N, C-alpha and C positions, 0 to 999 in steps of 0.2 A: 714411215711417214706419219702414222698416227701418233707415235711417241714424240716426234718433233713438235707436232701441233699441240699435244698435251703439255709439253714443257713450256711452250710459248704462252699457252693459256694460263699456266700456273704463275709464270713470271708477271704477266699482265695483272692477275688478281692481286699478287703481293704488292706490286707498284701502286695499283689503284687503292688498296687498303691503306698503305703508308701515306699516300697523298691525301686521302680523306682524313686520316689521323692527324696529319700536320695541319690541314686546313681547319679541322675542328679545334685543335689546340691553339691555333693562331688567334681565335676569338678571345682567349685569355691573355692579358698583357703579361709579358715576361717580367720576372722579378730578379734583380741582381742581389745575390746573397754573399755573405762573407762567412768565414769559419766561426762556428758558434752561434750563428744567427738562427732564427726560427721561421717557419713557414706555416701558415694557417689556411685551411681550406675546409670545404663542407662535404658531407656524404654525397657521393654522386657527382661532385664538381671537381674541376681540374685546376692545376696551377703549374706554370712553366717557370723553371729556375734557370737563370743565366749565370754562367761562371766566366771568370776572366781567362781561364786556360782550358783547352780541350780535355774532355773526360775520357779516361781509359778504362775505368771499372766503376760499377755502381752496386751497392748492396743496401738492403733495408732491414731494419730490426724485426718488425712484425708485419709480414705480408698480408695478414688479415685486416690490418688497419688501413694501409695504403699500398699502392702499387706504383711502379715507375716504368718509364721507357725513355731511352736516349733518342731524341728526335733530330739532333744536330751535334757536331763535335763539342759545342759548349752549352747546349741546352738540354735539360732533363724535364720530362713530362711526368707530373705526380697526380695520381687519381685517388681521391678519398673513398674508402670502401666501408668503413665503420667508424663509429665514434670512439676516439681514444687518442693516444699519443705514441709516437715511435721515432726512431732515428734513421736518417738517411746518410749513408757513408759514400763519399765521392773521392776517387783517386784521379788526380789530374796529371797531365802529361809533363808538367814541370816538376813532378815529384811531390807535390803538396797534397795532403789529405784533408778534406773538408767534412765536418759533421754538422748536419742540419737537423734540428728538432722539428718534427712535423706533427702538427695538431689537426685532427679532423673533428669538426663539430657538426651541429645541425643548423641548416639554413632556415632561420625563422622569418625571413623577409616575406615569403609568400603567405605564411600564416598570418603575419601582422597585417598584410594587405587585405586578406579575406575577413579578418575580424573588424577592420575599419569599415569595410563595405557592408557587412551584415549587421554590425552593432555600432552605428555611427554615433550614438549618444554615450557610449561607454569609452571615456577618455582615460580612465585610470587603470586599465588592464596592463600588467607588466609581463612581458614574455622573456624567458631566460631558459637556459639549459644547464643541467647539473647531473653529473654521473650518467650521461647517456639518456637523460629523460627531458621531456619538455615540461617546464614549470610555468604554471599560470598563477600569478599573484596580483596583489593590488586590491582595489575596491571596486565593487560592482553594485548596480542599483537594486537588483532583486535576484532571487534564486532561479527564475526562469531564464534570465539573461546569462546567469552562470552556467546553466545547463547547455545553452546554445553555444557558449564559448568553449565549453569542455567537449561538446560533440564535434565542433569544427577542428579543435586540436587533435582529437582522436582520429578524425578522417585524414588529417595531414600526416599523422604518425602511421596510420594504416598504409598509406601509399608509400611511405618511406620503408616500412617493414616489408612490403611487397617487393620493393627493389632489392632489399638486403637478402631476401630469400629467393631471388631469381624469378619471382612471379608464380611460383608453384603453390597450388592450394593443397596438394597431397602431402606436404612436408618433405619433399625430395630435397637433396643437398643442393645448396645454391651454387650457381656458376659464378656469382659475383664474389661471394664469401663462403668458403666451405663450412666454417664454424659459425653459421648465421644465427644460431639460437642464442648465443651470448650477446649478440648485438641488437636484439629486439629493443626498440625504443618504446617507452611508456609515457603516459601523461600524468602529471602530479598537479592536483588542483589545490592551491593555497589561497584562492580568492575569498574575500570576506564581503558579505553583504553590507552595504553602506546604510547605517541607521536601521538595523533590523526592525521590521514592523511586526506588530502583534495584532491578532484578530480575536475579537470576542464574539462568541456564538450564543445568541439568545434562542433557546429552543422551547417550544411549547408542544407537549404531547397530550392530546385530548382524545378520550375514548368515551363514546356514548353507547351504553348498553341498555336496550329496552326489551323486557321480557313480559310476554303475555301468557297467562294461564287460564284455560277454560276447562272446568271439570264438572261432570254430571253423572251421578250413579245412584242406584237404589240397591240396598242389601237387605235381605230377609233371612232370619235365622231362628232356630228353635233349640232349646236345651231342655232335656228331661233326664234327671239323674246324671249318669256319666256319659250320656249320648248328646253330642252337640253337632250341629250342622249349620253351614252358611251357604247362601246362594252364590255369593261372590267372595273370593278369598281375601281381598285386600281391605276389608272393613274390620272394625274393632271386634274383639271377642264378645260373644253374645251374653256371656255370664257376668260381665262387668258393666259399669256405668260409663266407660270411656267412649267417647265419640270423636269422629274425625274433625280436624280443624276446618271450619267453614261448612260443616255438615249439620244435619238435624237428626237427632236420635229419638225414637219413640219406644217406650218399654212397657211391658205388661208383667203382672205378677206371675203369670203362667210360664214365663221363660221365653216367650216369643219376643223377638226384637226386630225392629224396622229402622234402617238407617237410610236417610236421604242425604247424599253428599253432593252439594252444588256450590261451586266456588269460582269466582272470577277475580283475578288479581293482575295489576299492571305494576311493573317495577322499572324504574329509571335510575340508572347509575351513571355518574359523571366522574371520570378519573382524569386528573390533570397533573402533569409534572412540568415544571418550568426551570430547568437548569440553565445557568449562565457559565460558560467555560471560556477561558482565555488561553491561546496557544500562539507560539511564535510562528512566523511564516515558514512553511515547509516542515513543521513538526506536528506530531500527532497529539490530539487531545481526546480524552475519553471521560465518560460519565456513566454511573450505574446507580439507580435507585431501586433497590430490591433486596435480594438476599443470595446466599450461596447454600447449596445442598451438596452433601457428600454421598456419592453412589458407590457401593461396594462392588468391585469387579474382581472375579477370581483370577489368580495369577496363572494357574494351570488346571487342567482337568483332573490331575491326580493329586492335587494339593488342596488343603483346606484354607490356605493363606489367601487373603484378599487384599486388594489395593483400593484405597479410597480415591475416587476421581471427583474433583471439584467441578460443579456445574453452577453457573450463575443464571439467575432469572430476575425478571423485573423490567424496568424501563432502562435501556442502555443506549449509548450513543458513542460512536467513534468518528472522528473527522480529521482531515488534514487540509489546512488552508494554505494557499500560496498567493502572495500579493503580486499582482502584475502591474504593468505600466498603466497610468491613468487612474489608479485607485481601484481597478478591477480585482476581484478575488476569485481565484480558481478554488473550488471547494469540492472535496471528495468526502461525502458524508454517508454513514452507514448506521441508521437507527434500527433498533430492535425492541420489540415488546414480547415478553414471554411470561408464562405463568404455569404453575403446576396443574396438571390435568387430573381428573378423577379416575382416569383409566390407568391401570397398572399392568405391567408385563411380568409374568412368572417364568423364571428360567432356573432350573436346578433347584427347585424348592424355595427360591428367593424371589420376592416381589420387588420389582424395580419401578420407579416412578416414570411418568412420561410428561412431556411439556407441550403446551400449545404456544407456538411461536409465530410471530408475524414480523418480517424484517424486509428491508429494502436497502439497496446500495446504488448510489448514483454520483456522477461528477458533473458539476455545472459551473458556470461563470456568472457572478453577480457583481453589481456595483455596490459601493459602500451604502449600507442601509436598506438594500432591497430584500425582498422576502422570497423564500422558496417554500411552496406548499406541496406536501405529499399527501394525497388522499386516495380514496378507492380501496383502502384495506378493509374490506367489509367481510362480515361473517354472518350467515343467516342459517340458523338451525331450526328445523321444524320437526317435531315428533308427535305422533298420534298413537295412543294406546287404547285398545278396546278389550275389555274382559266381560265375558257373557256366560250365562248358564247354557249348556248344550240344548239345542232345539228351542227351549223357551225364549232364549235371548234373540232368536230370529223371528219371533212372531211379530206381526204388524201391530202397532200401537201398544199392546200389552208387553211387547218385548223390552220396552224401556225399563220396566220394573225388574227385569232380570239381567240388566246390562250396566256396565260402568265404562264411561268414555272420558278420555283425558286428551287435551290438545295443548301443546306447549310450543310457543314461538319465541325464539331468542335471536334478536338482531343486534349486531355490534358493528360500529364504524369507528375506525381509527384515523385521525388526522394529525399530521406532524408539520409544524410551521418552524422554519429555520430562518433566522435573520443575522447575517454576519455584518460586522462593522469593525473599522480600524480604530484601535485604541492606543493610548500611550500611558506610560506609568505616571503616577502622581506622587508628589512629595507630601501632600497633606493626608492625615489619617482619617479615613472615612468613619462615619458614625455607625456604630453597631446598634441593632434593634434593642439590645438590653441596656444601652447607656442611659435611657430615660426611665428605666424601671426603678421604682422606690418600693421596698417591701412595706406592707401595711403593719401598723402597730396592733397590739392585742385588742385595743379598744375598737379600732376600725374593723378588725377581722371578726371578732366575736359579737360585738354589739351592732356595728354598722354593716357587717356582711360584705366588706370591701376586700377585694383581692389585691388592690394596689393602694399604696399610700399617696398622700398629697406631695406634689413636687415642690 
């Protein structure tokens, strides 16, 4: 009894599947074909072929490209499985054999609809397929729109490849196409930006360094024959007439020496670099005003051979501009200011230099002619040095005579101003700074003291 019910259930499932199969196929209009004709369909799409005589046998050249099923005596259902071409052989009841060239391509209509919706202003994008790949060509307004179009095409291809691989993420064999790896679809971007725009970056790097030095000290010394002594060691030798810069030296014939070192100095340094760089939209531009140093690096612990590693220092800048809609500029900028430090590192008996570096990297959007100001890169170094004679330097009031005190304050602030603007090439030759220079004559140079001649 159970076996009878099982057989009935199996028959009902087969009948139901076939009915659904036929109903699904009925949505595709049947196509009458003749011997030598061709049929085109898309991956994942179907096509129904109607013949003039009932079919007795069907065979397909490459079952990885397309599959078939006879749905009625004179109709054959063809399913596209992968991009490519194959042949479908049909033996009819009247003894005639029909060969149909079957081409399976990529349905680009959904992608074209998506591009038109997301990029309504881009009318010149051309979609095509070649060798199983989606090709984007034509002209586009800017690189950002090109990236959006490429991302949409890749999403469309990703869904198509997921169908080809049966939806498995672990790389299992596809139930749709066993050899799915060779059918993976790719995106080829051949689009060109219409009227490529160029961006000029005007950069000003300003560094203000203010150094304050306060120093006060008293040194007493005595020399007698070969015996010499000083109260504080950082003063000049007592047997000579040399005295410290900013200090006062008092000498006696008996060899006794008194040094009073009192100095106050303020130093203000202004460093400014103003590079102007031009780069195409989406391309990197760089600038360096400084130098390069070669640092020896041992190749191995057991070898004396060294490799020279190049290290740049100075005022450097790297930037990538991207022109957006409405004249907006997406700017990725990375300025850096570095200098050699007085501190060295000793390793393996070799001294290696160190660098003081201040850098920043950011991405912003600016309109044509707007300014980006990067500040707050400050450095404040304060050092205090006290040298004193033991015990005597700690005495109140009189201890000043046996003590040397030094206070150094070094404040530095770095400000970077970036101004991007859209520029176009010019056909006129710009004037160089040396075009108006006239060398002086000997009379003007030696008698008149002029460094430039009359124009």
